Structure formats: C-alpha cells, structure tokens
N, CA and C atoms as an extended XYZ file, in Angstrom:
330
Properties=species:S:1:pos:R:3:atomname:S:1:resname:S:1:resid:I:1 pbc="F F F"
N       -88.097       25.187      106.488 N   UNK     1
C       -88.487       24.456      105.503 CA  UNK     1
C       -88.840       23.371      104.499 C   UNK     1
N       -89.104       22.159      104.451 N   UNK     2
C       -88.306       21.347      103.609 CA  UNK     2
C       -88.610       21.462      101.894 C   UNK     2
N       -87.800       21.541      101.419 N   UNK     3
C       -88.247       21.992       99.799 CA  UNK     3
C       -87.440       20.413       99.208 C   UNK     3
N       -88.816       19.941       98.875 N   UNK     4
C       -88.668       18.657       98.140 CA  UNK     4
C       -87.945       18.557       96.684 C   UNK     4
N       -87.014       17.584       96.316 N   UNK     5
C       -87.700       18.239       94.731 CA  UNK     5
C       -88.551       17.762       93.808 C   UNK     5
N       -88.097       17.906       92.381 N   UNK     6
C       -89.407       18.436       90.849 CA  UNK     6
C       -89.962       16.936       91.231 C   UNK     6
N       -89.276       15.903       91.129 N   UNK     7
C       -89.081       14.727       90.827 CA  UNK     7
C       -90.116       13.439       92.022 C   UNK     7
N       -90.732       14.455       93.346 N   UNK     8
C       -90.914       13.796       94.699 CA  UNK     8
C       -92.693       13.271       94.336 C   UNK     8
N       -92.737       12.270       94.733 N   UNK     9
C       -94.633       12.020       94.724 CA  UNK     9
C       -94.904       12.777       96.245 C   UNK     9
N       -96.286       13.595       96.370 N   UNK    10
C       -96.496       13.757       97.445 CA  UNK    10
C       -97.721       13.977       97.545 C   UNK    10
N       -98.282       13.117       98.642 N   UNK    11
C       -99.942       12.309       98.961 CA  UNK    11
C      -100.286       13.451      100.396 C   UNK    11
N      -101.606       13.886       99.499 N   UNK    12
C      -102.390       14.423      101.268 CA  UNK    12
C      -103.218       13.072      101.368 C   UNK    12
N      -102.649       12.455      102.919 N   UNK    13
C      -104.267       11.504      103.339 CA  UNK    13
C      -105.236       12.811      103.775 C   UNK    13
N      -106.982       12.445      102.855 N   UNK    14
C      -107.432       13.844      103.106 CA  UNK    14
C      -108.661       13.205      104.205 C   UNK    14
N      -108.303       12.082      104.581 N   UNK    15
C      -108.985       11.751      105.622 CA  UNK    15
C      -108.190       11.822      107.274 C   UNK    15
N      -108.926       12.498      108.135 N   UNK    16
C      -108.470       13.377      109.612 CA  UNK    16
C      -107.770       11.572      109.934 C   UNK    16
N      -106.877       12.284      110.839 N   UNK    17
C      -105.575       11.258      111.515 CA  UNK    17
C      -105.434       11.823      113.029 C   UNK    17
N      -105.195       10.675      114.300 N   UNK    18
C      -105.312       10.574      115.174 CA  UNK    18
C      -104.107       11.342      115.199 C   UNK    18
N      -103.530       12.448      116.035 N   UNK    19
C      -102.111       12.918      115.987 CA  UNK    19
C      -101.238       12.343      117.693 C   UNK    19
N      -101.841       11.221      117.706 N   UNK    20
C      -101.179       11.146      118.518 CA  UNK    20
C      -100.129        9.328      117.994 C   UNK    20
N      -100.842        8.971      117.226 N   UNK    21
C       -99.773        7.797      115.854 CA  UNK    21
C       -98.011        9.152      115.517 C   UNK    21
N       -97.627        7.789      115.863 N   UNK    22
C       -96.106        8.722      115.158 CA  UNK    22
C       -95.552        7.959      114.514 C   UNK    22
N       -94.319        7.727      113.560 N   UNK    23
C       -93.490        7.154      112.999 CA  UNK    23
C       -94.776        5.939      112.559 C   UNK    23
N       -94.293        4.753      113.506 N   UNK    24
C       -95.005        3.621      112.680 CA  UNK    24
C       -96.211        3.470      112.750 C   UNK    24
N       -97.117        4.247      112.927 N   UNK    25
C       -98.459        4.291      113.484 CA  UNK    25
C       -99.174        5.121      111.914 C   UNK    25
N       -97.858        5.727      111.857 N   UNK    26
C       -98.439        6.997      110.208 CA  UNK    26
C       -98.398        5.855      108.857 C   UNK    26
N       -96.878        5.337      109.670 N   UNK    27
C       -96.967        4.654      108.404 CA  UNK    27
C       -97.497        3.324      107.748 C   UNK    27
N       -98.393        2.727      109.055 N   UNK    28
C       -99.467        1.584      109.178 CA  UNK    28
C      -100.432        1.911      108.274 C   UNK    28
N      -100.751        3.033      108.904 N   UNK    29
C      -101.751        3.979      108.347 CA  UNK    29
C      -101.946        4.232      106.607 C   UNK    29
N      -100.727        4.560      106.077 N   UNK    30
C      -100.488        4.947      104.733 CA  UNK    30
C      -100.355        3.657      103.940 C   UNK    30
N      -100.158        2.525      104.731 N   UNK    31
C      -100.163        0.945      103.813 CA  UNK    31
C      -101.783        1.111      103.736 C   UNK    31
N      -101.940        0.744      105.173 N   UNK    32
C      -103.504        0.037      105.074 CA  UNK    32
C      -104.228        0.845      104.845 C   UNK    32
N      -104.963        2.235      104.459 N   UNK    33
C      -105.627        3.144      104.141 CA  UNK    33
C      -105.565        3.758      102.918 C   UNK    33
N      -104.240        3.859      102.569 N   UNK    34
C      -104.100        4.413      101.345 CA  UNK    34
C      -103.507        3.884      100.303 C   UNK    34
N      -102.778        2.808      100.462 N   UNK    35
C      -101.964        1.550       99.304 CA  UNK    35
C      -100.276        1.975       99.265 C   UNK    35
N      -100.243        2.564      100.097 N   UNK    36
C       -98.742        3.424       99.553 CA  UNK    36
C       -97.428        2.788      100.339 C   UNK    36
N       -96.464        2.993      100.231 N   UNK    37
C       -95.690        2.408      100.929 CA  UNK    37
C       -94.735        3.018      101.539 C   UNK    37
N       -94.668        3.401      102.730 N   UNK    38
C       -94.469        4.729      103.177 CA  UNK    38
C       -92.434        4.818      103.136 C   UNK    38
N       -91.627        3.748      102.624 N   UNK    39
C       -90.324        3.685      102.190 CA  UNK    39
C       -90.182        3.632      100.910 C   UNK    39
N       -91.377        4.483      100.087 N   UNK    40
C       -91.004        4.156       98.818 CA  UNK    40
C       -90.253        5.740       98.059 C   UNK    40
N       -90.152        6.515       98.979 N   UNK    41
C       -89.705        8.053       98.779 CA  UNK    41
C       -91.170        9.085       98.115 C   UNK    41
N       -92.557        8.354       98.560 N   UNK    42
C       -93.456        9.707       98.557 CA  UNK    42
C       -93.046       10.587       99.876 C   UNK    42
N       -93.182       11.277       99.947 N   UNK    43
C       -94.082       12.066      101.237 CA  UNK    43
C       -95.968       12.792      101.267 C   UNK    43
N       -95.452       11.806      102.484 N   UNK    44
C       -97.067       11.395      102.698 CA  UNK    44
C       -97.192       12.870      103.982 C   UNK    44
N       -98.676       13.793      103.358 N   UNK    45
C       -98.818       14.428      103.928 CA  UNK    45
C      -100.765       14.017      104.794 C   UNK    45
N      -100.369       14.197      106.404 N   UNK    46
C      -101.264       14.613      107.179 CA  UNK    46
C      -101.734       14.867      108.047 C   UNK    46
N      -103.887       15.215      108.155 N   UNK    47
C      -104.249       16.387      108.673 CA  UNK    47
C      -104.525       15.913      110.025 C   UNK    47
N      -104.208       16.539      110.831 N   UNK    48
C      -105.479       16.577      112.370 CA  UNK    48
C      -107.308       16.943      112.273 C   UNK    48
N      -107.720       17.074      113.366 N   UNK    49
C      -109.089       17.471      113.649 CA  UNK    49
C      -109.138       18.888      113.256 C   UNK    49
N      -107.731       19.946      114.117 N   UNK    50
C      -107.263       21.265      113.811 CA  UNK    50
C      -106.952       21.419      112.825 C   UNK    50
N      -107.446       22.540      112.149 N   UNK    51
C      -107.089       22.923      110.972 CA  UNK    51
C      -105.696       23.625      110.833 C   UNK    51
N      -104.443       23.153      112.312 N   UNK    52
C      -103.494       24.665      112.267 CA  UNK    52
C      -102.760       23.339      112.184 C   UNK    52
N      -102.843       22.123      112.208 N   UNK    53
C      -101.608       21.048      112.479 CA  UNK    53
C      -101.362       20.513      111.342 C   UNK    53
N       -99.919       20.072      110.875 N   UNK    54
C      -100.079       19.093      109.656 CA  UNK    54
C       -98.268       18.365      109.741 C   UNK    54
N       -99.053       16.540      109.721 N   UNK    55
C       -97.520       15.964      110.183 CA  UNK    55
C       -97.520       15.254      107.917 C   UNK    55
N       -96.196       15.430      108.525 N   UNK    56
C       -95.001       15.473      106.994 CA  UNK    56
C       -94.266       13.910      107.077 C   UNK    56
N       -95.082       12.824      106.736 N   UNK    57
C       -94.119       11.510      106.900 CA  UNK    57
C       -93.105       10.976      105.729 C   UNK    57
N       -91.444       11.355      105.530 N   UNK    58
C       -91.185       10.415      104.332 CA  UNK    58
C       -89.570        9.644      104.629 C   UNK    58
N       -89.366        8.851      103.852 N   UNK    59
C       -88.376        8.258      103.746 CA  UNK    59
C       -87.076        8.966      102.999 C   UNK    59
N       -86.447        9.393      103.750 N   UNK    60
C       -84.766        9.904      102.926 CA  UNK    60
C       -83.983        8.847      102.912 C   UNK    60
N       -84.175        7.492      102.792 N   UNK    61
C       -82.991        6.438      102.333 CA  UNK    61
C       -82.371        5.835      103.360 C   UNK    61
N       -82.193        6.443      104.999 N   UNK    62
C       -81.845        5.887      106.419 CA  UNK    62
C       -82.462        5.829      106.563 C   UNK    62
N       -84.070        6.217      106.908 N   UNK    63
C       -85.044        5.802      108.466 CA  UNK    63
C       -86.093        7.075      107.716 C   UNK    63
N       -86.813        6.669      108.597 N   UNK    64
C       -88.471        7.613      107.996 CA  UNK    64
C       -88.254        9.019      108.865 C   UNK    64
N       -88.831        9.860      108.288 N   UNK    65
C       -88.575       11.433      108.969 CA  UNK    65
C       -90.253       11.667      109.227 C   UNK    65
N       -90.191       12.368      110.806 N   UNK    66
C       -91.599       12.894      110.499 CA  UNK    66
C       -91.887       14.439      111.251 C   UNK    66
N       -92.673       14.559      110.854 N   UNK    67
C       -92.024       16.675      110.674 CA  UNK    67
C       -93.591       16.873      110.804 C   UNK    67
N       -93.827       18.101      112.077 N   UNK    68
C       -94.219       18.089      112.627 CA  UNK    68
C       -94.872       19.765      112.521 C   UNK    68
N       -95.828       20.380      112.510 N   UNK    69
C       -96.081       22.271      112.376 CA  UNK    69
C       -96.938       22.238      112.777 C   UNK    69
N       -97.256       22.927      113.418 N   UNK    70
C       -98.659       23.644      114.142 CA  UNK    70
C       -98.211       25.633      113.318 C   UNK    70
N       -98.952       26.280      112.790 N   UNK    71
C       -99.603       26.916      112.640 CA  UNK    71
C       -99.956       28.116      113.636 C   UNK    71
N       -99.278       29.023      113.573 N   UNK    72
C       -99.729       29.940      115.032 CA  UNK    72
C      -100.840       31.174      114.951 C   UNK    72
N      -100.526       32.006      113.707 N   UNK    73
C      -102.539       32.762      113.459 CA  UNK    73
C      -102.724       32.534      112.461 C   UNK    73
N      -102.727       31.385      111.857 N   UNK    74
C      -103.820       30.857      110.853 CA  UNK    74
C      -103.876       29.347      110.650 C   UNK    74
N      -104.815       29.231      109.493 N   UNK    75
C      -104.840       27.671      109.073 CA  UNK    75
C      -104.972       26.888      107.713 C   UNK    75
N      -104.061       25.789      107.824 N   UNK    76
C      -104.216       25.106      106.801 CA  UNK    76
C      -105.554       25.063      105.966 C   UNK    76
N      -105.661       25.464      104.451 N   UNK    77
C      -106.386       25.110      103.967 CA  UNK    77
C      -106.312       23.200      103.157 C   UNK    77
N      -107.720       22.533      103.478 N   UNK    78
C      -107.590       21.553      103.563 CA  UNK    78
C      -108.569       21.360      102.043 C   UNK    78
N      -108.587       20.042      101.610 N   UNK    79
C      -109.435       19.908      100.595 CA  UNK    79
C      -110.702       18.701      101.473 C   UNK    79
N      -111.757       19.065      101.106 N   UNK    80
C      -112.814       18.145      101.353 CA  UNK    80
C      -112.408       16.612      102.597 C   UNK    80
N      -112.948       16.923      103.802 N   UNK    81
C      -112.646       15.358      104.443 CA  UNK    81
C      -113.377       13.938      103.254 C   UNK    81
N      -112.539       13.550      103.447 N   UNK    82
C      -113.219       12.359      102.836 CA  UNK    82
C      -112.070       10.753      102.728 C   UNK    82
N      -112.253       10.182      102.029 N   UNK    83
C      -112.154        8.630      102.338 CA  UNK    83
C      -110.626        9.426      101.311 C   UNK    83
N      -109.917        7.874      101.494 N   UNK    84
C      -108.354        8.594      100.115 CA  UNK    84
C      -107.503        9.678      100.338 C   UNK    84
N      -106.758        9.921       99.077 N   UNK    85
C      -105.768       10.620       99.232 CA  UNK    85
C      -105.996       11.446       97.650 C   UNK    85
N      -105.099       12.269       97.549 N   UNK    86
C      -104.822       13.557       96.677 CA  UNK    86
C      -103.219       13.835       95.871 C   UNK    86
N      -102.892       13.518       95.280 N   UNK    87
C      -101.973       13.950       95.553 CA  UNK    87
C      -102.054       15.764       95.086 C   UNK    87
N      -100.332       16.144       94.553 N   UNK    88
C      -100.012       17.897       95.064 CA  UNK    88
C       -98.854       18.039       94.153 C   UNK    88
N       -99.029       19.153       93.465 N   UNK    89
C       -97.722       19.000       93.111 CA  UNK    89
C       -96.572       20.131       94.248 C   UNK    89
N       -94.935       19.763       93.482 N   UNK    90
C       -94.471       20.625       94.450 CA  UNK    90
C       -94.387       22.366       94.687 C   UNK    90
N       -95.116       22.934       93.857 N   UNK    91
C       -95.750       24.165       94.089 CA  UNK    91
C       -96.887       24.355       94.757 C   UNK    91
N       -97.734       23.335       94.906 N   UNK    92
C       -99.187       23.331       95.980 CA  UNK    92
C       -98.454       22.946       97.440 C   UNK    92
N       -97.395       22.055       96.884 N   UNK    93
C       -97.207       21.505       98.531 CA  UNK    93
C       -96.415       22.804       99.112 C   UNK    93
N       -95.255       23.024       98.658 N   UNK    94
C       -94.716       24.129       99.172 CA  UNK    94
C       -95.890       25.705       99.980 C   UNK    94
N       -96.787       25.919       99.144 N   UNK    95
C       -97.952       26.248       99.183 CA  UNK    95
C       -98.760       26.294      100.818 C   UNK    95
N       -99.345       24.821      100.544 N   UNK    96
C       -99.760       24.343      101.813 CA  UNK    96
C       -99.268       24.313      103.406 C   UNK    96
N       -97.671       23.844      102.788 N   UNK    97
C       -96.736       23.791      104.080 CA  UNK    97
C       -96.474       25.238      104.397 C   UNK    97
N       -96.482       26.516      104.025 N   UNK    98
C       -95.909       27.646      104.004 CA  UNK    98
C       -98.011       28.628      104.457 C   UNK    98
N       -98.871       27.679      104.758 N   UNK    99
C      -100.114       28.059      104.945 CA  UNK    99
C      -101.101       28.923      104.357 C   UNK    99
N      -100.650       29.093      103.132 N   UNK   100
C      -101.024       29.351      101.770 CA  UNK   100
C      -102.277       29.098      101.555 C   UNK   100
N      -102.958       29.775      100.391 N   UNK   101
C      -103.920       28.441       99.582 CA  UNK   101
C      -103.986       27.841       98.832 C   UNK   101
N      -103.530       26.747       98.597 N   UNK   102
C      -102.905       25.653       97.304 CA  UNK   102
C      -103.266       25.730       96.271 C   UNK   102
N      -104.592       26.217       96.512 N   UNK   103
C      -106.105       25.745       95.414 CA  UNK   103
C      -105.787       27.061       94.755 C   UNK   103
N      -105.185       28.125       94.755 N   UNK   104
C      -104.863       29.325       93.835 CA  UNK   104
C      -103.089       29.258       93.216 C   UNK   104
N      -102.626       28.237       93.423 N   UNK   105
C      -101.216       28.544       92.423 CA  UNK   105
C      -101.596       27.836       91.500 C   UNK   105
N      -101.104       28.085       90.126 N   UNK   106
C      -101.418       28.201       88.621 CA  UNK   106
C      -100.435       27.423       88.270 C   UNK   106
N      -100.293       26.445       87.096 N   UNK   107
C       -99.090       26.213       86.526 CA  UNK   107
C       -98.712       27.241       85.285 C   UNK   107
N       -98.015       26.987       84.435 N   UNK   108
C       -97.404       28.263       83.258 CA  UNK   108
C       -98.685       28.632       82.448 C   UNK   108
N       -99.400       29.694       82.727 N   UNK   109
C      -100.356       29.831       81.223 CA  UNK   109
C       -99.328       29.245       79.570 C   UNK   109
N      -100.354       28.590       78.748 N   UNK   110
C       -99.786       27.862       77.678 CA  UNK   110
C      -100.456       28.894       76.588 C   UNK   110
C-alpha cells in the first residue's frame, strides 16, 4: 500500500486512459490533458476501461514511479467518466486504493 503524507496532492484523471501507456506517455497525458506537471510531487490516478485496474504516477524526487494495481474480486469505485480531473483527500485516496467506496469517507464532524 502507498501511504502518502498528509501534505501530498492527489488527483484523479476522470477520463479513461489507454493502459498500454507507460511512464512517459502518462506524464505527457497529465501535462497535455490535465495541465499538471508530473514532476511536481502530485500523485495522478489513472483509470482503465475495466473498473478493476488503476495506475498511479508520482515523482519521488529521483524519478517517475508508476504503480499498477488490479483488484481480484471487486471493482474500484470511480467518479463519472468526464473530461478533466478531480482532487482527493489522503483518506479518500487510501479507500480508493483498497477498493473501498471512497465516497463514503467522511471528514470529522464539527
């Protein structure tokens, strides 16, 4: 499991991505389609046509890291397919990565 620090920025590319793309292809897509610099420390989450697959792209100060995960017995819960991206909190990202419904993660009540 990847446990980002509280300060990390996490974004989901809500549009479906060709999962044949590697480090460079996803980095170029992030810059061209999302306006995000993949070398800025942001974690960019990409989704495939199949709901059980996810790719993460992040810069760890020494190089681009590409992480791929396929769930065996369930699907990831994704936002509606649309152009652009959306941001996630650390807690919602952790739920998404575990295959849980991140939309049910609530912040502290006031």
